[in-house]
Backbone atoms as SQL, in Angstrom:
CREATE TABLE atoms (id INTEGER PRIMARY KEY, chain TEXT, resi INTEGER, resn TEXT, atom TEXT, x REAL, y REAL, z REAL);
INSERT INTO atoms VALUES
  (1, 'A', 1, 'MET', 'N', 1.232, -1.072, -0.005),
  (2, 'A', 1, 'MET', 'CA', -0.119, -0.341, -0.111),
  (3, 'A', 1, 'MET', 'C', 0.852, 1.193, 0.099),
  (4, 'A', 2, 'SER', 'N', 0.297, 1.920, -1.199),
  (5, 'A', 2, 'SER', 'CA', 1.779, 3.429, -1.375),
  (6, 'A', 2, 'SER', 'C', 1.079, 4.836, -0.043),
  (7, 'A', 3, 'PRO', 'N', 2.388, 5.071, 0.176),
  (8, 'A', 3, 'PRO', 'CA', 2.092, 6.226, 1.076),
  (9, 'A', 3, 'PRO', 'C', 0.709, 7.228, 0.756),
  (10, 'A', 4, 'GLU', 'N', 0.597, 7.332, -0.725),
  (11, 'A', 4, 'GLU', 'CA', -0.328, 7.997, -0.925),
  (12, 'A', 4, 'GLU', 'C', -2.120, 7.218, -0.976),
  (13, 'A', 5, 'ALA', 'N', -1.965, 6.097, -0.786),
  (14, 'A', 5, 'ALA', 'CA', -3.378, 5.625, -1.092),
  (15, 'A', 5, 'ALA', 'C', -3.457, 5.536, 0.487),
  (16, 'A', 6, 'VAL', 'N', -2.368, 5.724, 1.685),
  (17, 'A', 6, 'VAL', 'CA', -2.969, 6.367, 3.257),
  (18, 'A', 6, 'VAL', 'C', -3.516, 7.102, 3.147),
  (19, 'A', 7, 'VAL', 'N', -2.639, 8.198, 3.290),
  (20, 'A', 7, 'VAL', 'CA', -3.373, 9.814, 2.799),
  (21, 'A', 7, 'VAL', 'C', -4.232, 9.735, 2.407),
  (22, 'A', 8, 'ALA', 'N', -4.836, 8.813, 1.457),
  (23, 'A', 8, 'ALA', 'CA', -5.918, 9.262, 0.575),
  (24, 'A', 8, 'ALA', 'C', -7.351, 8.745, 1.873),
  (25, 'A', 9, 'VAL', 'N', -6.944, 7.249, 2.516),
  (26, 'A', 9, 'VAL', 'CA', -7.796, 6.746, 3.236),
  (27, 'A', 9, 'VAL', 'C', -8.039, 7.742, 4.391),
  (28, 'A', 10, 'ALA', 'N', -6.765, 8.181, 4.997),
  (29, 'A', 10, 'ALA', 'CA', -6.746, 9.061, 6.222),
  (30, 'A', 10, 'ALA', 'C', -7.601, 10.420, 5.865),
  (31, 'A', 11, 'ARG', 'N', -7.791, 10.592, 4.913),
  (32, 'A', 11, 'ARG', 'CA', -8.357, 12.264, 3.931),
  (33, 'A', 11, 'ARG', 'C', -10.148, 11.777, 4.148),
  (34, 'A', 12, 'GLN', 'N', -10.231, 10.914, 3.622),
  (35, 'A', 12, 'GLN', 'CA', -11.781, 10.574, 3.308),
  (36, 'A', 12, 'GLN', 'C', -12.453, 10.462, 5.056),
  (37, 'A', 13, 'ALA', 'N', -11.241, 9.030, 5.342),
  (38, 'A', 13, 'ALA', 'CA', -11.806, 8.932, 6.823),
  (39, 'A', 13, 'ALA', 'C', -12.294, 10.592, 7.721),
  (40, 'A', 14, 'ILE', 'N', -11.665, 11.406, 7.425),
  (41, 'A', 14, 'ILE', 'CA', -11.953, 12.573, 8.202),
  (42, 'A', 14, 'ILE', 'C', -12.519, 13.564, 7.742),
  (43, 'A', 15, 'GLU', 'N', -12.957, 13.283, 6.274),
  (44, 'A', 15, 'GLU', 'CA', -14.000, 14.141, 5.795),
  (45, 'A', 15, 'GLU', 'C', -15.211, 13.510, 6.172),
  (46, 'A', 16, 'VAL', 'N', -15.564, 12.264, 6.116),
  (47, 'A', 16, 'VAL', 'CA', -16.744, 11.400, 6.643),
  (48, 'A', 16, 'VAL', 'C', -17.135, 11.611, 8.284),
  (49, 'A', 17, 'THR', 'N', -15.309, 11.725, 8.536),
  (50, 'A', 17, 'THR', 'CA', -16.253, 12.065, 10.057),
  (51, 'A', 17, 'THR', 'C', -16.608, 13.823, 10.688),
  (52, 'A', 18, 'LEU', 'N', -16.346, 14.317, 10.112),
  (53, 'A', 18, 'LEU', 'CA', -16.581, 15.693, 9.985),
  (54, 'A', 18, 'LEU', 'C', -18.308, 16.454, 9.506),
  (55, 'A', 19, 'LEU', 'N', -18.488, 15.137, 8.550),
  (56, 'A', 19, 'LEU', 'CA', -19.686, 15.180, 7.662),
  (57, 'A', 19, 'LEU', 'C', -20.817, 14.912, 8.405),
  (58, 'A', 20, 'VAL', 'N', -20.614, 13.734, 9.014),
  (59, 'A', 20, 'VAL', 'CA', -21.378, 13.247, 10.043),
  (60, 'A', 20, 'VAL', 'C', -21.571, 14.182, 11.246),
  (61, 'A', 21, 'SER', 'N', -20.838, 14.395, 12.269),
  (62, 'A', 21, 'SER', 'CA', -20.520, 14.998, 13.094),
  (63, 'A', 21, 'SER', 'C', -20.846, 16.501, 13.329),
  (64, 'A', 22, 'LEU', 'N', -20.772, 17.266, 12.144),
  (65, 'A', 22, 'LEU', 'CA', -21.444, 18.620, 11.982),
  (66, 'A', 22, 'LEU', 'C', -22.552, 18.843, 12.395),
  (67, 'A', 23, 'PRO', 'N', -23.989, 18.560, 11.987),
  (68, 'A', 23, 'PRO', 'CA', -24.982, 18.984, 12.108),
  (69, 'A', 23, 'PRO', 'C', -25.078, 18.566, 13.616),
  (70, 'A', 24, 'LEU', 'N', -25.045, 17.579, 14.503),
  (71, 'A', 24, 'LEU', 'CA', -25.252, 17.635, 15.812),
  (72, 'A', 24, 'LEU', 'C', -24.264, 18.341, 16.449),
  (73, 'A', 25, 'LEU', 'N', -23.184, 18.791, 15.869),
  (74, 'A', 25, 'LEU', 'CA', -22.304, 19.759, 17.087),
  (75, 'A', 25, 'LEU', 'C', -22.819, 21.352, 16.666),
  (76, 'A', 26, 'GLY', 'N', -23.743, 21.162, 15.493),
  (77, 'A', 26, 'GLY', 'CA', -23.568, 22.765, 14.962),
  (78, 'A', 26, 'GLY', 'C', -25.576, 22.829, 15.893),
  (79, 'A', 27, 'LEU', 'N', -25.861, 21.491, 15.855),
  (80, 'A', 27, 'LEU', 'CA', -27.644, 21.593, 16.822),
  (81, 'A', 27, 'LEU', 'C', -27.177, 22.010, 18.379),
  (82, 'A', 28, 'GLY', 'N', -26.258, 21.347, 18.657),
  (83, 'A', 28, 'GLY', 'CA', -26.016, 21.671, 19.826),
  (84, 'A', 28, 'GLY', 'C', -25.221, 22.830, 20.429),
  (85, 'A', 29, 'LEU', 'N', -24.736, 23.754, 19.062),
  (86, 'A', 29, 'LEU', 'CA', -24.378, 24.684, 19.391),
  (87, 'A', 29, 'LEU', 'C', -25.412, 25.906, 19.414),
  (88, 'A', 30, 'VAL', 'N', -26.359, 25.853, 18.395),
  (89, 'A', 30, 'VAL', 'CA', -27.733, 26.552, 17.781),
  (90, 'A', 30, 'VAL', 'C', -28.055, 27.049, 19.559),
  (91, 'A', 31, 'VAL', 'N', -28.448, 25.397, 20.364),
  (92, 'A', 31, 'VAL', 'CA', -29.650, 25.467, 21.441),
  (93, 'A', 31, 'VAL', 'C', -28.098, 25.725, 22.172),
  (94, 'A', 32, 'GLY', 'N', -27.276, 25.453, 22.948),
  (95, 'A', 32, 'GLY', 'CA', -26.673, 26.354, 23.762),
  (96, 'A', 32, 'GLY', 'C', -26.354, 27.711, 23.961),
  (97, 'A', 33, 'LEU', 'N', -26.853, 28.336, 22.123),
  (98, 'A', 33, 'LEU', 'CA', -26.156, 29.573, 22.255),
  (99, 'A', 33, 'LEU', 'C', -27.948, 30.180, 22.936),
  (100, 'A', 34, 'ALA', 'N', -28.693, 29.643, 22.116),
  (101, 'A', 34, 'ALA', 'CA', -30.390, 29.483, 23.012),
  (102, 'A', 34, 'ALA', 'C', -30.326, 29.978, 24.155),
  (103, 'A', 35, 'ILE', 'N', -29.844, 29.430, 25.070),
  (104, 'A', 35, 'ILE', 'CA', -29.994, 29.302, 26.229),
  (105, 'A', 35, 'ILE', 'C', -29.275, 30.043, 26.728),
  (106, 'A', 36, 'SER', 'N', -27.752, 30.399, 26.689),
  (107, 'A', 36, 'SER', 'CA', -26.985, 31.566, 27.151),
  (108, 'A', 36, 'SER', 'C', -27.931, 32.591, 26.792),
  (109, 'A', 37, 'ILE', 'N', -28.281, 33.008, 25.840),
  (110, 'A', 37, 'ILE', 'CA', -28.974, 33.958, 25.594),
  (111, 'A', 37, 'ILE', 'C', -29.879, 34.589, 26.738),
  (112, 'A', 38, 'LEU', 'N', -30.798, 33.169, 26.689),
  (113, 'A', 38, 'LEU', 'CA', -32.172, 32.859, 27.355),
  (114, 'A', 38, 'LEU', 'C', -31.366, 33.493, 29.205),
  (115, 'A', 39, 'GLN', 'N', -30.075, 32.540, 29.055),
  (116, 'A', 39, 'GLN', 'CA', -29.801, 33.124, 30.642),
  (117, 'A', 39, 'GLN', 'C', -29.291, 34.822, 30.914),
  (118, 'A', 40, 'ALA', 'N', -28.808, 34.861, 30.139),
  (119, 'A', 40, 'ALA', 'CA', -28.097, 36.559, 30.461),
  (120, 'A', 40, 'ALA', 'C', -29.529, 37.294, 30.254),
  (121, 'A', 41, 'ALA', 'N', -30.715, 37.320, 29.016),
  (122, 'A', 41, 'ALA', 'CA', -31.910, 38.427, 29.494),
  (123, 'A', 41, 'ALA', 'C', -32.483, 38.155, 30.756),
  (124, 'A', 42, 'THR', 'N', -33.038, 37.158, 30.851),
  (125, 'A', 42, 'THR', 'CA', -33.225, 36.745, 32.955),
  (126, 'A', 42, 'THR', 'C', -32.443, 36.759, 34.164),
  (127, 'A', 43, 'GLN', 'N', -31.047, 36.748, 33.602),
  (128, 'A', 43, 'GLN', 'CA', -30.211, 36.631, 34.743),
  (129, 'A', 43, 'GLN', 'C', -29.967, 35.155, 35.812),
  (130, 'A', 44, 'ILE', 'N', -30.474, 34.453, 35.040),
  (131, 'A', 44, 'ILE', 'CA', -30.622, 33.167, 35.533),
  (132, 'A', 44, 'ILE', 'C', -29.661, 32.129, 35.593),
  (133, 'A', 45, 'GLN', 'N', -28.775, 32.025, 36.285),
  (134, 'A', 45, 'GLN', 'CA', -27.396, 31.627, 36.539),
  (135, 'A', 45, 'GLN', 'C', -27.254, 29.992, 36.614),
  (136, 'A', 46, 'GLU', 'N', -28.293, 29.040, 36.051),
  (137, 'A', 46, 'GLU', 'CA', -28.157, 27.955, 36.484),
  (138, 'A', 46, 'GLU', 'C', -27.346, 26.798, 35.686),
  (139, 'A', 47, 'MET', 'N', -25.639, 26.256, 36.064),
  (140, 'A', 47, 'MET', 'CA', -25.473, 25.490, 34.877),
  (141, 'A', 47, 'MET', 'C', -25.763, 23.787, 34.374),
  (142, 'A', 48, 'THR', 'N', -26.999, 23.475, 35.137),
  (143, 'A', 48, 'THR', 'CA', -27.549, 22.256, 34.909),
  (144, 'A', 48, 'THR', 'C', -28.700, 23.048, 33.791),
  (145, 'A', 49, 'LEU', 'N', -28.836, 23.920, 33.424),
  (146, 'A', 49, 'LEU', 'CA', -29.990, 25.080, 32.537),
  (147, 'A', 49, 'LEU', 'C', -29.247, 24.391, 31.550),
  (148, 'A', 50, 'THR', 'N', -28.415, 24.451, 31.001),
  (149, 'A', 50, 'THR', 'CA', -27.451, 24.599, 29.883),
  (150, 'A', 50, 'THR', 'C', -27.456, 22.693, 29.457),
  (151, 'A', 51, 'PHE', 'N', -27.136, 22.247, 29.901),
  (152, 'A', 51, 'PHE', 'CA', -26.548, 21.358, 29.460),
  (153, 'A', 51, 'PHE', 'C', -27.802, 20.174, 29.310),
  (154, 'A', 52, 'VAL', 'N', -29.063, 20.045, 29.626),
  (155, 'A', 52, 'VAL', 'CA', -30.467, 19.299, 30.052),
  (156, 'A', 52, 'VAL', 'C', -30.776, 19.707, 28.450),
  (157, 'A', 53, 'PRO', 'N', -31.038, 21.009, 28.124),
  (158, 'A', 53, 'PRO', 'CA', -31.731, 21.329, 26.681),
  (159, 'A', 53, 'PRO', 'C', -30.745, 20.805, 25.697),
  (160, 'A', 54, 'LYS', 'N', -29.663, 21.139, 25.492),
  (161, 'A', 54, 'LYS', 'CA', -28.424, 20.339, 24.809),
  (162, 'A', 54, 'LYS', 'C', -28.334, 19.107, 24.301),
  (163, 'A', 55, 'ILE', 'N', -28.253, 18.060, 25.484),
  (164, 'A', 55, 'ILE', 'CA', -28.379, 16.435, 25.569),
  (165, 'A', 55, 'ILE', 'C', -29.725, 16.232, 25.020),
  (166, 'A', 56, 'LEU', 'N', -30.848, 16.670, 25.151),
  (167, 'A', 56, 'LEU', 'CA', -32.006, 16.391, 24.551),
  (168, 'A', 56, 'LEU', 'C', -32.082, 16.785, 22.563),
  (169, 'A', 57, 'SER', 'N', -31.478, 18.038, 22.404),
  (170, 'A', 57, 'SER', 'CA', -31.736, 18.043, 21.518),
  (171, 'A', 57, 'SER', 'C', -30.701, 17.689, 19.954),
  (172, 'A', 58, 'ILE', 'N', -29.590, 16.971, 21.105),
  (173, 'A', 58, 'ILE', 'CA', -28.489, 16.424, 20.477),
  (174, 'A', 58, 'ILE', 'C', -29.292, 15.191, 20.193),
  (175, 'A', 59, 'PHE', 'N', -30.348, 14.386, 20.976),
  (176, 'A', 59, 'PHE', 'CA', -30.712, 13.008, 21.247),
  (177, 'A', 59, 'PHE', 'C', -31.964, 13.158, 19.894),
  (178, 'A', 60, 'VAL', 'N', -32.489, 14.529, 19.857),
  (179, 'A', 60, 'VAL', 'CA', -33.394, 14.221, 18.879),
  (180, 'A', 60, 'VAL', 'C', -33.241, 14.349, 17.419),
  (181, 'A', 61, 'GLY', 'N', -32.127, 15.063, 17.311),
  (182, 'A', 61, 'GLY', 'CA', -31.318, 15.137, 16.107),
  (183, 'A', 61, 'GLY', 'C', -30.554, 14.057, 15.828),
  (184, 'A', 62, 'LEU', 'N', -30.209, 13.053, 16.758),
  (185, 'A', 62, 'LEU', 'CA', -29.442, 12.054, 16.357),
  (186, 'A', 62, 'LEU', 'C', -30.726, 10.707, 15.729),
  (187, 'A', 63, 'VAL', 'N', -31.502, 11.168, 16.346),
  (188, 'A', 63, 'VAL', 'CA', -32.880, 10.002, 15.928),
  (189, 'A', 63, 'VAL', 'C', -33.413, 10.378, 14.956),
  (190, 'A', 64, 'PHE', 'N', -33.367, 11.614, 14.070),
  (191, 'A', 64, 'PHE', 'CA', -33.702, 11.900, 13.054),
  (192, 'A', 64, 'PHE', 'C', -32.661, 11.843, 11.923),
  (193, 'A', 65, 'LEU', 'N', -31.459, 12.591, 12.273),
  (194, 'A', 65, 'LEU', 'CA', -30.136, 12.099, 11.425),
  (195, 'A', 65, 'LEU', 'C', -29.622, 10.650, 11.576),
  (196, 'A', 66, 'LEU', 'N', -30.142, 9.685, 12.104),
  (197, 'A', 66, 'LEU', 'CA', -29.560, 8.024, 12.465),
  (198, 'A', 66, 'LEU', 'C', -29.207, 7.513, 10.803),
  (199, 'A', 67, 'PRO', 'N', -30.524, 7.589, 10.056),
  (200, 'A', 67, 'PRO', 'CA', -30.483, 6.754, 8.574),
  (201, 'A', 67, 'PRO', 'C', -29.420, 7.297, 8.004),
  (202, 'A', 68, 'TRP', 'N', -29.424, 8.704, 7.845),
  (203, 'A', 68, 'TRP', 'CA', -28.277, 9.647, 7.294),
  (204, 'A', 68, 'TRP', 'C', -27.037, 9.422, 7.445),
  (205, 'A', 69, 'ILE', 'N', -26.745, 9.261, 8.435),
  (206, 'A', 69, 'ILE', 'CA', -25.491, 9.244, 9.028),
  (207, 'A', 69, 'ILE', 'C', -25.044, 7.444, 9.122),
  (208, 'A', 70, 'MET', 'N', -26.153, 6.900, 9.350),
  (209, 'A', 70, 'MET', 'CA', -25.403, 5.225, 8.801),
  (210, 'A', 70, 'MET', 'C', -25.544, 5.085, 7.234),
  (211, 'A', 71, 'ASN', 'N', -25.678, 5.569, 6.533),
  (212, 'A', 71, 'ASN', 'CA', -25.625, 5.755, 5.377),
  (213, 'A', 71, 'ASN', 'C', -24.717, 5.878, 4.232),
  (214, 'A', 72, 'CYS', 'N', -24.110, 6.786, 5.186),
  (215, 'A', 72, 'CYS', 'CA', -22.920, 7.594, 4.851),
  (216, 'A', 72, 'CYS', 'C', -21.382, 6.798, 5.693),
  (217, 'A', 73, 'LEU', 'N', -21.646, 6.245, 7.140),
  (218, 'A', 73, 'LEU', 'CA', -21.153, 5.404, 7.292),
  (219, 'A', 73, 'LEU', 'C', -20.667, 4.312, 6.494),
  (220, 'A', 74, 'THR', 'N', -21.750, 3.294, 6.464),
  (221, 'A', 74, 'THR', 'CA', -21.770, 2.469, 6.064),
  (222, 'A', 74, 'THR', 'C', -21.100, 2.564, 4.341),
  (223, 'A', 75, 'GLY', 'N', -21.632, 3.681, 3.491),
  (224, 'A', 75, 'GLY', 'CA', -20.984, 3.681, 2.243),
  (225, 'A', 75, 'GLY', 'C', -19.547, 4.122, 2.133),
  (226, 'A', 76, 'PHE', 'N', -18.656, 4.506, 3.376),
  (227, 'A', 76, 'PHE', 'CA', -17.747, 4.768, 3.367),
  (228, 'A', 76, 'PHE', 'C', -17.295, 3.008, 3.717),
  (229, 'A', 77, 'PHE', 'N', -17.234, 2.712, 4.532),
  (230, 'A', 77, 'PHE', 'CA', -17.147, 1.344, 5.026),
  (231, 'A', 77, 'PHE', 'C', -16.895, 0.463, 3.395),
  (232, 'A', 78, 'PHE', 'N', -18.165, 0.427, 2.782),
  (233, 'A', 78, 'PHE', 'CA', -18.269, -0.633, 1.865),
  (234, 'A', 78, 'PHE', 'C', -16.964, 0.124, 0.875),
  (235, 'A', 79, 'GLU', 'N', -16.892, 1.334, 0.844),
  (236, 'A', 79, 'GLU', 'CA', -16.300, 1.680, -0.372),
  (237, 'A', 79, 'GLU', 'C', -14.273, 1.013, -0.499),
  (238, 'A', 80, 'VAL', 'N', -13.762, 1.279, 1.285),
  (239, 'A', 80, 'VAL', 'CA', -13.012, 0.953, 2.056),
  (240, 'A', 80, 'VAL', 'C', -12.709, -0.232, 1.281),
  (241, 'A', 81, 'VAL', 'N', -13.707, -1.177, 1.888),
  (242, 'A', 81, 'VAL', 'CA', -13.602, -3.053, 1.699),
  (243, 'A', 81, 'VAL', 'C', -13.615, -3.200, 0.032),
  (244, 'A', 82, 'GLN', 'N', -14.306, -2.408, -0.946),
  (245, 'A', 82, 'GLN', 'CA', -14.235, -2.673, -2.273),
  (246, 'A', 82, 'GLN', 'C', -13.042, -2.416, -2.789),
  (247, 'A', 83, 'LYS', 'N', -12.164, -1.674, -2.122),
  (248, 'A', 83, 'LYS', 'CA', -10.695, -1.206, -2.269),
  (249, 'A', 83, 'LYS', 'C', -9.510, -2.254, -1.972),
  (250, 'A', 84, 'ILE', 'N', -9.720, -2.984, -0.904),
  (251, 'A', 84, 'ILE', 'CA', -8.392, -3.633, -0.519),
  (252, 'A', 84, 'ILE', 'C', -8.354, -4.382, -1.509),
  (253, 'A', 85, 'PRO', 'N', -8.809, -5.235, -2.288),
  (254, 'A', 85, 'PRO', 'CA', -7.335, -5.642, -3.559),
  (255, 'A', 85, 'PRO', 'C', -6.686, -4.682, -4.232),
  (256, 'A', 86, 'HIS', 'N', -7.071, -3.472, -4.670),
  (257, 'A', 86, 'HIS', 'CA', -6.352, -2.605, -4.827),
  (258, 'A', 86, 'HIS', 'C', -5.211, -1.930, -4.071),
  (259, 'A', 87, 'TYR', 'N', -5.770, -1.855, -2.750),
  (260, 'A', 87, 'TYR', 'CA', -4.815, -1.676, -1.909),
  (261, 'A', 87, 'TYR', 'C', -3.249, -2.459, -1.491),
  (262, 'A', 88, 'VAL', 'N', -3.781, -3.738, -1.553),
  (263, 'A', 88, 'VAL', 'CA', -2.809, -4.750, -1.692),
  (264, 'A', 88, 'VAL', 'C', -1.636, -5.129, -2.517),
  (265, 'A', 89, 'ARG', 'N', -1.719, -4.703, -3.643),
  (266, 'A', 89, 'ARG', 'CA', -1.071, -4.495, -4.961),
  (267, 'A', 89, 'ARG', 'C', 0.025, -3.667, -4.823);
């Protein structure tokens, strides 16, 4: 297996990881920002108030995005498995 092939597979793995994780991280960021604005406006400084809505929103996002996430991950997996004979040469 050539160094170029290793770098290509690693780059593609990082791209798939970012593609899969960014929607959930973005959802957590938006919910966290909304809760922070609410806390600043009402001067409620409860630490647990930020965690529960973020966890729930990411869980709901995961439920809705799970088919797409699994499609991306299985597509990458099958692509790597199909290229194994090419890598062995």
